[in-house]
C-alpha positions in Angstrom: 3.6 43.6 18.7 3.0 43.3 22.9 3.5 47.3 23.4 2.0 49.4 26.2 1.3 52.5 24.6 -0.2 55.5 26.0 -1.8 56.6 22.4 -1.7 54.8 18.8 1.9 57.4 17.5 3.3 58.0 20.6 7.4 58.4 20.6 10.5 59.1 22.6 12.9 61.8 21.8 15.7 62.8 23.2 17.5 66.3 23.3 19.0 66.6 19.1 21.8 68.2 19.1 24.0 69.7 16.2 27.9 69.3 16.9 29.7 71.5 15.0 33.8 71.1 13.2 34.7 73.8 15.3 35.9 73.7 18.6 35.0 76.0 21.5 36.9 77.8 23.9 37.3 74.3 26.2 38.2 72.6 23.0 35.3 70.1 23.0 33.1 70.5 20.2 30.1 73.8 19.9 27.5 71.7 20.7 23.7 73.1 20.5 20.5 71.8 21.4 17.7 72.2 19.0 14.7 70.2 20.3 12.5 72.8 21.4 12.7 74.2 17.0 12.1 71.3 15.8 8.7 71.3 13.9 8.5 68.0 12.4 11.2 65.1 10.8 11.3 62.0 8.9 13.9 59.2 8.6 13.6 56.7 5.9 15.0 52.8 4.8 14.6 51.7 1.8 15.8 48.1 0.3 16.7 50.5 -3.1 19.1 52.8 -1.1 22.2 51.8 0.4 22.0 54.4 3.5 19.9 55.6 5.9 18.8 59.8 5.4 16.3 62.1 6.9 15.4 66.0 7.1 14.1 68.5 9.6 12.3 70.4 9.6 13.1 73.9 12.4 11.3 77.1 12.6 14.2 78.9 14.5 14.3 82.5 16.2 17.4 82.5 17.7 19.1 82.6 13.7 21.0 79.2 14.7 22.6 79.5 11.4 24.8 81.7 12.1 25.2 81.2 15.2 26.7 77.6 15.6 26.8 78.4 12.8 26.0 75.5 10.3 28.1 75.2 7.1 27.5 71.8 5.7 29.8 69.7 8.2 27.6 69.5 11.3 26.4 66.2 12.5 23.6 65.3 14.3 23.0 63.4 18.0 19.4 62.0 19.3 17.9 58.9 19.8 14.4 58.4 18.2 11.9 55.1 19.4 8.4 53.8 20.0 7.5 54.5 24.5 8.3 50.9 26.3 10.4 49.2 22.3 14.2 48.1 23.0 14.4 48.8 19.3 14.4 52.8 18.1 17.5 55.0 16.0 20.7 55.9 18.6 22.3 58.3 16.4 23.9 59.1 19.2 28.1 59.6 20.2 28.0 57.3 23.3 26.0 54.3 22.3 25.0 55.1 18.3 26.4 56.2 16.2 25.1 60.3 14.8 24.1 61.6 11.2 25.8 63.7 9.3 24.1 66.6 8.7 24.9 68.2 4.6 21.9 69.9 3.0 20.1 72.8 4.4 17.1 74.1 1.7 14.2 76.5 2.1 15.0 78.4 3.9 12.2 81.2 4.4 11.2 83.5 6.8 8.0 83.3 9.1 8.5 86.8 10.1 10.9 89.3 11.0 12.1 87.4 13.4 11.2 84.3 12.9 12.4 81.6 10.1 12.5 77.9 9.1 14.2 76.1 7.1 14.9 72.3 6.4 18.1 70.1 7.6 18.7 67.2 5.8 21.6 64.1 6.7 22.3 60.8 6.3 25.0 58.2 7.6 28.6 59.3 7.5 29.0 56.2 5.6 26.7 57.5 2.9 29.4 60.9 3.3 32.2 58.5 2.7 30.8 56.7 -0.4 32.1 60.3 -2.3 35.2 60.3 -1.0 36.7 57.2 -1.6 37.5 55.0 -4.6 38.1 51.3 -5.1 41.2 49.8 -6.6 41.7 46.6 -6.0 41.7 42.6 -6.8 38.9 40.9 -4.6 38.7 36.9 -4.7 36.7 34.5 -2.8 32.6 34.6 -2.0 30.6 37.8 -2.4 29.3 37.8 1.0 33.7 38.6 2.3 34.1 41.2 -0.2 30.6 42.9 0.6 32.3 42.8 4.4 35.4 44.2 3.3 34.3 46.3 1.2 31.7 48.2 4.4 34.7 47.7 6.8 37.5 48.8 5.2 36.0 51.4 2.1 33.2 52.6 3.8 35.0 52.2 7.6 31.1 51.6 8.9 31.4 50.8 13.1 28.8 49.3 12.6 26.9 45.7 12.5 27.2 44.1 8.6 24.8 41.2 8.5 25.4 38.9 5.1 23.7 36.5 3.1 26.2 33.5 2.8 26.7 33.0 -1.2 27.8 30.3 -4.0 31.0 29.3 -5.8 34.6 31.1 -5.3 35.2 34.7 -8.1 37.7 37.4 -8.4 36.1 40.4 -9.7 38.5 43.7 -10.4 36.9 47.2 -9.3 38.6 49.7 -11.3 39.0 52.8 -9.8 35.1 52.5 -8.2 32.9 53.8 -5.6 31.8 51.2 -3.1 28.7 51.8 -3.3 29.1 50.8 -7.9 30.9 48.1 -6.8 28.4 46.8 -3.9 26.1 47.4 -6.8 28.8 45.2 -9.3 28.6 42.3 -6.8 24.9 42.5 -5.7 24.1 42.0 -9.5 26.0 39.3 -10.1 25.3 37.4 -6.2 23.7 33.7 -5.7 22.5 32.3 -2.7 24.0 29.4 -1.2 20.3 28.4 0.8 18.7 28.8 -2.2 17.5 29.4 -6.5 17.9 33.0 -7.0 19.9 35.6 -8.0 20.6 39.3 -6.8 21.3 40.5 -3.9 20.2 43.9 -2.3 22.2 45.8 0.0 20.5 48.6 2.3 20.6 49.6 6.2 17.9 50.1 8.8 18.1 50.8 12.4 19.6 48.1 13.3 23.1 47.2 10.7 23.7 47.1 6.8 22.3 44.1 5.6 23.5 42.2 2.5 20.7 39.7 1.5 18.9 38.1 -1.1 14.8 38.5 -2.3 14.8 34.7 -1.2 16.1 35.2 1.8 14.2 38.1 2.9 11.3 36.3 1.9 12.3 32.3 4.4 14.6 31.5 6.7 17.7 29.4 4.8 15.9 26.2 5.7 13.3 27.8 3.4 10.4 28.2 6.6 8.5 31.3 5.8 9.9 34.3 7.6 6.8 35.3 10.4 5.1 38.5 9.7 5.8 41.4 12.5 2.6 43.3 11.7 -0.7 42.2 10.4 -2.4 45.3 8.5 -6.0 46.4 8.2 -8.0 48.9 7.8 -10.2 49.0 10.9 -13.3 50.7 12.5 -11.9 53.1 15.1 -12.3 53.1 18.8 -14.4 49.7 18.9 -12.5 49.1 22.1 -12.1 50.9 25.3 -8.6 52.2 27.1 -8.1 49.2 29.1 -9.6 46.8 27.3 -7.5 43.1 26.2 -5.6 44.0 22.8 -6.6 47.2 22.5 -3.1 48.5 21.6 -2.2 46.2 19.1 -5.6 46.7 17.2 -4.8 50.0 17.1 -1.1 50.2 16.1 -1.9 48.1 13.6 -5.0 49.6 11.7 -4.8 51.2 8.7 -5.2 54.9 8.3 -5.2 55.4 4.7 -4.0 53.2 2.0 -3.7 53.0 -1.9 -2.3 50.6 -5.2 0.9 52.3 -6.2 0.7 49.8 -9.1 -0.7 46.2 -9.2 0.3 45.3 -12.4 2.2 46.1 -15.9 2.4 43.5 -18.5 4.0 46.2 -21.1 6.6 47.4 -18.8 7.1 43.6 -17.5 7.3 42.7 -21.0 10.2 44.6 -22.0 12.4 43.9 -20.0 12.3 40.8 -19.5 9.8 39.9 -15.7 7.9 36.8 -18.3 10.6 35.8 -21.1 13.6 37.1 -22.6 16.7 35.4 -24.4 20.4 35.6 -23.3 23.6 34.9 -26.2 26.9 34.6 -24.4 30.2 35.1 -26.2 33.5 33.1 -25.3 36.2 35.0 -27.1 38.4 32.4 -26.0 36.9 29.0 -26.8 35.4 31.1 -29.8 31.4 30.1 -28.8 28.4 31.3 -28.7 26.0 29.9 -26.5 22.0 30.3 -26.6 19.4 30.3 -23.2 16.0 31.1 -23.1 14.2 32.4 -19.6 10.4 31.0 -19.3 8.7 32.9 -15.8 6.7 29.6 -15.7 9.3 27.0 -16.0 11.6 28.8 -13.4 8.3 30.1 -10.9 8.6 27.1 -9.0 12.0 26.3 -8.5 12.6 29.3 -6.5 10.4 30.5 -2.6 7.6 33.7 -2.9 5.8 35.6 -0.4 3.2 32.4 -0.6 3.8 29.5 -0.3 1.2 26.8 0.3 -0.2 25.6 4.3 2.4 23.9 5.2 5.1 27.1 4.2 6.8 25.1 1.1 6.4 26.1 -2.6 4.3 26.6 -4.6 4.6 26.6 -8.7 0.4 28.3 -9.0 0.3 31.6 -8.1 2.7 34.0 -9.7 2.1 37.3 -11.6 1.7 35.2 -14.7 -1.4 33.1 -15.6 -0.4 30.3 -18.0 -2.3 30.7 -21.4 -2.8 30.0 -24.5 -1.7 33.9 -25.8 -0.8 33.2 -29.5 -1.0 29.7 -31.2 0.1 27.4 -29.2 2.4 29.6 -26.8 2.1 31.6 -23.7 4.0 35.1 -22.2 6.6 33.1 -21.1 7.0 31.5 -25.1 8.0 35.4 -26.6 11.4 34.9 -25.7 12.9 37.2 -28.3 11.0 40.6 -26.9 14.0 41.0 -24.5 17.4 40.1 -25.4 20.7 40.1 -23.5 23.9 40.3 -24.5 27.3 38.6 -22.4 30.5 38.3 -23.2 31.7 35.3 -20.8 35.4 34.6 -21.8 37.3 31.8 -20.4 40.6 32.5 -18.5 40.3 35.8 -17.8 41.9 34.7 -13.3 43.9 31.9 -13.7 42.4 30.9 -10.3 39.2 32.0 -11.2 36.1 31.8 -13.8 33.6 34.5 -14.1 29.8 33.7 -13.0 27.8 32.6 -14.9 25.5 35.0 -16.9 22.8 31.8 -17.3 22.1 31.1 -14.0 22.1 34.6 -12.7 21.4 37.3 -15.0 17.6 36.9 -16.4 16.6 35.2 -13.3 17.8 38.8 -11.4 16.2 40.7 -13.6 12.6 39.0 -13.2 12.4 38.5 -10.3 12.7 42.6 -9.8 10.4 43.0 -11.7 8.1 40.6 -10.3 8.3 41.1 -6.4 8.0 45.4 -7.7 4.7 44.4 -9.7 2.4 44.8 -7.1 3.0 48.0 -4.8 0.9 49.4 -1.8 1.4 52.4 0.4 0.2 52.0 3.6 0.1 54.6 6.3 -0.4 53.6 9.8 0.5 55.2 13.2 4.0 54.3 13.8 6.1 52.5 15.2 10.0 52.0 15.6 10.2 48.0 15.6 8.4 47.9 12.0 11.9 47.9 9.1 12.5 47.8 5.8 12.8 44.4 4.9 10.6 42.7 7.2 7.6 40.9 6.1 3.7 42.4 7.5 0.4 41.1 6.4 -2.1 43.6 4.7 -5.9 43.1 4.8 -7.3 44.9 1.5 -11.2 44.9 1.0 -12.8 43.3 -2.0 -14.9 47.4 -2.4 -18.5 45.3 -3.5 -21.7 44.1 -1.1 -21.0 40.8 0.6 -22.7 38.2 2.8 -23.3 38.4 6.3 -21.8 34.6 6.6 -18.1 36.7 4.4 -16.6 37.6 8.0 -13.1 39.2 6.2 -14.9 40.7 3.4 -11.2 41.1 1.7 -10.3 41.0 -1.7 -8.9 37.2 -2.2 -5.6 37.8 -4.7 -3.7 41.5 -3.3 -4.2 40.4 0.5 -1.0 38.3 2.8 2.0 38.6 2.6 3.7 41.4 1.8 7.8 43.2 1.9 8.1 46.1 2.9 10.6 47.5 0.9 11.0 51.4 1.7 9.5 53.1 5.2 9.0 56.6 6.0 8.7 57.4 10.0 7.5 60.8 9.7 7.5 62.8 13.6 4.9 65.9 13.9 6.2 67.8 17.2 3.3 69.9 16.9 0.8 66.2 16.9 3.3 64.7 19.1 2.4 62.2 16.8 4.6 59.4 14.9 3.4 57.9 11.7 5.3 55.8 9.4 4.5 55.3 5.3 5.4 51.5 4.4 5.8 51.0 0.6 4.6 47.1 0.5 5.8 44.9 -2.6 4.4 41.5 -3.2 6.1 39.0 -5.8 2.5 36.5 -5.7 -0.9 36.3 -5.0 -2.8 34.6 -2.1 -5.3 32.8 -4.8 -3.8 31.9 -8.3 -5.2 33.1 -11.4 -7.0 31.4 -13.8 -5.5 29.6 -16.6 -7.2 28.4 -19.6 -5.6 26.3 -22.8 -7.8 27.9 -25.2 -6.4 31.0 -27.6 -8.8 33.6 -27.0 -6.4 36.1 -29.3 -5.4 34.9 -31.9 -7.6 35.7 -35.1 -9.9 37.5 -32.2 -10.0 41.2 -34.2 -11.1 42.6 -37.6 -9.1 41.3 -40.5 -9.6 44.2 -43.3 -6.5 46.0 -42.8 -5.5 47.2 -46.5 -2.0 49.0 -48.0 -2.8 52.7 -49.2 -0.3 54.9 -51.0 -0.6 58.7 -49.7 0.2 60.1 -53.2 -2.2 58.1 -54.5 -4.9 59.7 -51.6 -3.5 63.3 -52.5 -4.4 62.9 -56.6 -7.6 61.8 -55.5 -8.2 63.9 -53.5 
């Protein structure tokens, strides 16, 4: 992050134009610069959202709503980035892609002549998604289908980055929206380079992306991706202006953080993170099959955020420790807790077979749940080159007294590599400051959880419960 800013949170913002669908007397679209009306604005990215979105708070003493007028069919055009960086958010007509203003809300009077309100905007593809239906049979690799939908149905003019998938398949989309079709394909895609299943489709400032979680964690050869930043709570004002490393130090200083979720054993047990059973039915061959999933068995087959010193896979640092839970059975052996039923009838298509659920369904659900089990939220000085889908590191304090020899004083489990699941760029025109709120997720620990072979659960409770009749109790009282 070798960038020289005059202060943490500095930003560059161009003029901000609202572009009407109506022409002026010169035959050109009405354009209105609202740069001086902006109080603050936000830009949102997320692995769980397919399209970029944002909002602006305007303090308006010129009645732009009536002057332009604002109708909900405008485009918004501006360029925003951190100083001295090459990457930003280009929503311009000439070199970028304007956003679509779709909502005006929270309009209220500040005085007799001034009002304040919120404008919400989204990528134009997000509007097209609600105007388009797909009735088409797709065949080939799934990444080719994603590219087809992006270019021909969402009609994007942006870059589309896709990760290669295994196998050739055929799918018939029965008059569904592009986003629904993409969801269906993401659920059955398997990476060509990794032993995983399930993909995400999302947009950042650069492009649309179709990637697996392992594709986000690692390069195609399995090498861990380098972190783009190293965040930690820091003492402010240690380095003076001009000191070497001050800019990076300030930009990577965490202003606040909180653990949104550290574990949820009940949720993971109920939905199949630890174990599950899949029953498939083939109507053509008249067969049933059962497949059991055990987290501890499957864990070592995949790449995770935390790998060993050589960048290789580990088998001991997952979210489920291996221990004797119930008469010799581990948590991963309780397969009946989560049951999936899936039809896998052969010969549905003459030339293509359906994806095999035994290789996809249970792995996908477990990986999604595990990756979102540990969730942190950090607030940092804004920097436009940090994006959703990037890898960062975060050093969590250990919240205890430490010896003088412990220079880092960090939490040995929660410190380490994280994936940016969501990002909010917040810009305050009043404070002239850009801050970011990052949601970080993690599927493995830096330090392995202890194992235990002795059963410490079975029969370790009172065994004096009896059966009572409520009628008998009523009679005796």
